[in-house]
C-alpha positions as CSV (number, residue, x, y, z in Angstrom):
1,M,-10.8,0.5,-20.2
2,T,-6.9,0.5,-18.6
3,N,-6.7,2.0,-15.3
4,T,-3.4,3.9,-15.2
5,A,-2.8,3.3,-11.7
6,K,0.6,1.9,-10.7
7,I,0.1,-0.1,-7.2
8,V,2.9,-1.9,-5.4
9,V,2.0,-4.5,-2.5
10,V,5.1,-5.6,-0.1
11,D,4.2,-8.8,1.9
12,D,6.2,-11.6,3.1
13,E,3.3,-14.5,2.2
14,A,3.6,-14.9,-1.5
15,S,-0.2,-16.1,-1.2
16,V,-1.0,-12.9,-0.1
17,L,0.6,-11.3,-3.1
18,E,-0.9,-13.4,-5.5
19,S,-4.1,-12.4,-4.5
20,F,-3.6,-9.0,-4.4
21,K,-2.2,-9.5,-7.8
22,M,-5.1,-11.5,-8.7
23,I,-7.7,-8.7,-7.1
24,L,-5.9,-5.8,-9.3
25,G,-5.5,-7.5,-12.2
26,I,-9.4,-7.7,-12.5
27,K,-9.3,-4.1,-12.8
28,N,-6.4,-3.8,-15.0
29,Y,-4.2,-2.0,-12.2
30,D,-0.6,-2.3,-12.6
31,V,1.0,-4.0,-9.8
32,D,4.6,-4.8,-8.6
33,T,4.6,-7.2,-5.6
34,F,7.8,-7.4,-3.3
35,E,8.3,-9.9,-0.4
36,S,10.5,-7.2,1.8
37,G,10.8,-4.0,2.3
38,E,14.0,-3.6,1.5
39,S,13.5,-5.4,-2.0
40,A,10.7,-2.2,-2.4
41,L,12.9,0.1,-1.4
42,K,15.3,-0.6,-3.8
43,D,12.6,-0.5,-6.7
44,F,11.2,2.5,-5.9
45,S,11.2,6.1,-7.1
46,K,9.4,9.3,-6.3
47,G,5.8,9.4,-8.2
48,K,6.6,5.7,-9.3
49,Y,3.2,4.4,-7.2
50,Q,0.5,6.0,-6.6
51,V,-1.4,3.5,-4.3
52,A,0.9,0.9,-1.8
53,F,-0.6,-2.0,0.1
54,V,2.0,-2.3,2.9
55,D,1.9,-5.4,5.6
56,I,2.8,-4.8,9.2
57,K,4.6,-7.5,10.5
58,M,7.5,-8.7,8.2
59,P,10.6,-10.1,8.9
60,K,13.6,-7.4,8.9
61,M,11.7,-3.9,8.7
62,D,8.5,-4.1,9.5
63,G,5.8,-2.4,7.8
64,L,5.5,1.1,9.7
65,E,9.1,1.5,9.0
66,L,9.0,0.7,5.5
67,L,5.7,3.4,5.3
68,K,8.1,5.8,7.5
69,R,10.8,5.3,4.7
70,L,8.4,5.7,1.7
71,K,6.5,8.5,2.6
72,E,9.7,10.0,3.3
73,A,10.8,9.3,-0.2
74,D,7.5,10.5,-1.8
75,P,4.8,12.2,0.9
76,D,2.5,11.9,-2.1
77,L,1.7,8.4,-2.1
78,E,-1.0,6.3,-0.7
79,V,-0.3,3.8,1.7
80,A,-2.8,0.9,2.8
81,M,-1.0,-0.9,5.9
82,V,-2.2,-4.5,5.6
83,T,-2.6,-7.1,8.8
84,A,-3.8,-9.9,10.3
85,Y,-2.4,-8.6,14.5
86,A,-4.7,-5.5,14.6
87,D,-4.0,-3.4,17.8
88,D,-4.7,-0.2,18.7
89,Q,-0.9,1.0,18.9
90,S,0.2,0.2,15.4
91,H,-3.3,1.5,14.1
92,A,-2.6,4.6,16.0
93,K,1.2,4.9,14.6
94,A,0.6,4.1,11.3
95,I,-2.0,6.6,10.8
96,D,0.7,9.3,12.7
97,L,2.6,8.2,9.5
98,G,0.5,8.5,7.1
99,A,-1.1,6.0,6.3
100,L,-4.5,5.9,4.3
101,E,-6.0,3.2,6.1
102,Y,-5.4,0.2,8.2
103,L,-7.2,-3.3,6.3
104,R,-7.4,-6.2,8.4
105,K,-6.5,-9.7,6.9
106,P,-8.8,-11.5,5.3
107,F,-9.8,-8.9,3.3
108,L,-12.7,-8.9,0.7
109,M,-11.8,-7.4,-3.4
110,E,-14.7,-4.5,-2.5
111,E,-12.4,-3.3,0.1
112,I,-9.2,-3.5,-2.0
113,Y,-11.5,-1.5,-4.8
114,E,-12.3,0.9,-2.2
115,L,-9.0,1.9,-1.1
116,V,-7.4,2.1,-4.5
117,D,-10.7,4.0,-5.1
118,R,-10.1,6.6,-2.3
119,G,-6.3,6.6,-2.7
120,L,-6.6,8.0,-6.2
121,R,-9.2,10.1,-5.1
122,R,-6.8,11.9,-2.3
123,R,-3.9,12.4,-4.3
124,K,-6.1,13.8,-7.0
125,A,-7.4,16.2,-4.7
126,K,-3.6,17.1,-3.4
127,K,-2.3,17.9,-6.3
128,E,-5.4,20.5,-6.9
129,I,-4.5,22.1,-3.6
130,K,-1.1,22.7,-4.8
């Protein structure tokens, strides 16, 4: 069975991008990866993706700024923030900006699948309310 969810992953570490591609590929999700917020925004359009995984600490545009811009472009996009440097302030700001969750590196495959499922359920519930 093919999953139709389209997922975007933005992280400045190539190894993290490869891990996400492998993990999400097991479930046959359609995955695009980008090494910067700027490159992700160039390819972004409303409704193109259902779920995003965004690293918080990246050069130039950080993940919180990218989260804000992605949610402005597509309020229905479910975004999980990913970080190796968790702190209460960035966690609170991410949630305030509409993040689905705050995922700490290193992560487990099951955590990724659970976040995709939760994000897809939230999107479906929002559409039913509209």
